[in-house]
C-alpha positions as CSV (number, residue, x, y, z in Angstrom):
1,M,147.9,153.6,93.9
2,T,147.8,155.9,91.0
3,A,149.7,155.4,87.9
4,T,152.7,158.0,89.3
5,D,152.8,156.0,92.5
6,P,156.5,155.1,92.3
7,C,155.7,152.2,95.0
8,P,155.0,149.1,92.7
9,E,158.3,149.8,90.8
10,L,160.6,149.6,93.9
11,L,158.8,146.9,95.4
12,R,159.4,144.8,92.1
13,Y,163.1,145.6,92.8
14,L,163.3,144.7,96.6
15,R,161.2,141.8,96.3
16,G,163.8,140.7,93.0
17,A,166.6,141.5,95.9
18,R,164.9,139.0,98.3
19,E,164.5,136.0,96.2
20,A,167.8,136.6,94.8
21,V,169.5,136.2,98.6
22,L,167.5,133.4,99.4
23,W,167.8,131.7,96.3
24,K,171.9,131.1,96.9
25,L,170.9,129.1,100.1
26,D,169.0,126.8,97.8
27,G,170.8,123.0,97.4
28,L,173.3,123.7,100.5
29,S,173.7,121.9,103.7
30,E,173.2,123.2,107.2
31,Y,177.2,123.2,107.6
32,D,177.1,125.0,104.1
33,V,174.6,127.8,104.6
34,R,176.4,128.5,108.1
35,R,179.6,128.2,107.7
36,P,181.7,131.6,107.8
37,V,183.6,132.1,104.4
38,T,185.5,135.2,105.0
39,P,188.1,136.3,107.9
40,T,185.2,138.6,109.2
41,G,182.9,135.7,109.6
42,T,180.2,136.6,106.9
43,N,178.1,133.5,105.9
44,L,174.9,132.8,103.9
45,L,172.3,132.5,106.5
46,G,173.6,135.0,108.6
47,L,173.0,137.4,105.5
48,V,169.1,136.2,105.9
49,K,169.2,136.9,109.4
50,H,170.6,140.4,109.1
51,L,167.9,141.2,106.7
52,V,165.0,140.1,108.8
53,A,166.2,142.8,111.0
54,V,166.7,145.3,108.7
55,E,163.3,145.1,107.2
56,S,161.4,144.8,110.6
57,D,162.6,148.0,111.6
58,Y,162.5,149.9,108.1
59,L,159.1,148.9,107.1
60,G,157.8,148.2,110.8
61,T,159.4,150.5,113.8
62,V,160.6,153.9,111.4
63,F,156.7,153.9,110.7
64,G,154.7,152.8,113.9
65,R,154.1,149.4,112.5
66,P,156.2,147.1,114.8
67,F,156.5,143.5,113.2
68,G,154.3,140.9,115.4
69,E,157.2,138.7,116.2
70,P,160.1,138.7,118.4
71,V,163.2,139.7,116.8
72,P,166.1,139.6,119.8
73,W,168.9,140.4,117.7
74,A,167.4,143.6,116.5
75,D,167.7,145.1,119.9
76,P,169.9,147.7,120.5
77,D,171.4,146.2,123.2
78,A,171.7,142.5,121.8
79,E,175.4,141.7,121.4
80,P,177.6,142.7,118.4
81,N,177.2,140.9,115.2
82,T,174.4,138.3,116.8
83,D,172.2,139.7,113.5
84,M,174.8,138.1,110.9
85,W,175.0,134.2,112.0
86,A,172.2,131.6,113.3
87,T,172.8,129.6,116.2
88,P,172.6,126.0,116.1
89,D,169.0,126.2,117.7
90,E,167.9,128.7,115.1
91,S,167.0,126.8,112.2
92,R,167.4,127.5,108.6
93,E,163.4,127.3,107.9
94,Y,162.8,129.2,110.8
95,I,164.9,132.0,109.7
96,V,164.3,132.0,106.2
97,G,160.4,131.6,107.1
98,L,160.5,134.6,109.5
99,Y,162.1,136.6,106.5
100,R,159.1,136.0,104.3
101,R,156.7,137.1,107.3
102,V,158.7,140.2,107.5
103,W,158.6,140.6,103.8
104,A,154.5,140.4,104.0
105,H,154.6,142.8,107.1
106,G,157.1,145.7,104.9
107,D,154.7,145.1,102.0
108,A,151.7,145.7,104.1
109,T,153.0,149.0,105.1
110,V,153.8,150.2,101.9
111,A,150.5,149.3,100.5
112,E,148.9,150.8,103.8
113,L,150.7,153.9,104.1
114,G,151.5,154.8,100.4
115,A,155.0,156.1,99.1
116,D,154.7,159.7,100.9
117,A,154.0,158.2,104.2
118,V,156.5,160.1,106.8
119,G,158.4,157.9,109.4
120,R,161.5,158.4,111.7
121,V,164.9,156.5,111.9
122,P,166.1,156.8,115.3
123,W,169.0,155.6,114.5
124,W,170.3,157.9,111.7
125,P,171.6,161.4,112.3
126,Q,168.9,164.0,113.6
127,D,169.2,166.1,110.5
128,R,167.6,163.5,108.1
129,A,166.2,161.0,110.2
130,E,162.8,161.7,108.9
131,V,162.0,159.9,106.0
132,T,159.5,158.9,103.5
133,V,158.1,155.1,102.6
134,R,159.5,156.0,99.1
135,L,163.3,156.7,100.6
136,V,163.1,153.7,102.8
137,L,162.3,151.6,99.7
138,V,165.5,152.8,98.1
139,H,167.5,152.4,101.1
140,L,166.3,148.6,101.3
141,I,166.7,147.9,97.9
142,A,170.6,149.2,98.1
143,E,171.1,147.2,101.4
144,T,169.2,144.1,100.1
145,D,171.3,143.9,96.7
146,R,174.6,144.5,98.5
147,H,173.9,141.8,100.6
148,A,172.8,139.6,97.4
149,G,175.9,140.5,95.8
150,H,178.0,138.9,99.1
151,A,175.6,135.9,99.0
152,D,176.8,135.8,95.1
153,I,180.4,135.7,95.8
154,L,180.0,133.4,99.1
155,R,178.0,130.7,97.2
156,E,180.9,130.5,94.6
157,L,183.5,129.9,97.3
158,I,181.3,127.4,98.6
159,D,180.5,125.2,95.7
160,G,181.1,127.3,92.5
161,A,177.9,127.7,91.9
162,A,177.1,131.2,90.2
163,G,174.7,133.3,88.2
164,L,171.9,136.1,88.9
165,A,168.6,134.7,89.5
166,A,167.3,130.9,89.5
167,G,165.2,132.0,86.1
168,G,168.5,133.1,84.6
169,D,172.2,132.6,85.3
170,N,173.2,135.8,83.2
171,L,176.4,134.2,82.3
172,P,177.9,133.3,79.3
173,A,176.9,129.8,78.0
174,V,180.7,128.3,78.4
175,D,182.3,125.3,80.3
176,R,184.1,124.7,83.2
177,A,187.4,124.6,81.0
178,W,186.5,127.8,79.3
179,W,186.4,129.5,83.0
180,E,189.5,128.2,83.9
181,G,191.3,129.6,80.7
182,Y,189.4,133.0,81.6
183,R,190.6,132.9,85.1
184,D,194.1,132.1,84.2
185,R,194.3,135.0,81.0
186,L,193.1,137.4,84.2
187,E,196.1,136.2,86.6
188,R,198.3,137.0,83.7
189,A,197.1,140.2,82.9
190,A,197.2,141.0,86.7
191,R,200.8,140.0,86.9
192,E,201.5,141.7,84.0
193,A,199.9,145.3,85.0
194,G,201.1,145.3,88.5
195,G,204.6,143.3,88.3
196,A,203.4,141.2,91.4
197,D,204.7,137.8,92.5
198,G,201.6,135.7,92.8
199,P,201.5,132.2,93.6
200,P,202.9,129.6,90.6
201,L,200.0,129.9,87.9
202,R,198.8,126.0,87.2
């Protein structure tokens, strides 16, 4: 790799997003990592399972380097949304371990091929189906960070835990009472701006 190779920096951002997603599972029960938190069923372990399929496709299939383990939920004929939730016999350890092995495979693809290697995304429109490793890394950063944001919100709704990363939460150093007052202030501002009737304030 040369000094102008963008891959190390792109991989640094992708690795940070990967770790952020997994960190949101730490300390939660099997039920809480799996339970649907939104009306569309979004759940923490399902996000990880989905990202297994995403990375195995984009840094595997797209560049003719298929991941060496079965990922049946990535099959085009799989049941809709089967990649977005874990069945009772799919353990957390299995899904997280598979995700980490997919990372290693993807990182090896980048190292072997380099930024300008060309692949093809068959599920994209024909006029933009030809891609480079560099473009795929940008796409994966965007996708993984989007799901890390989903995980942030799910975790806060589950047990109130919030923050950017295990090494630093990037939140003000304040107590719970401050957050309650802050939230009430935002609620009052929203009511004043929108003239809407919401639930009674605490």
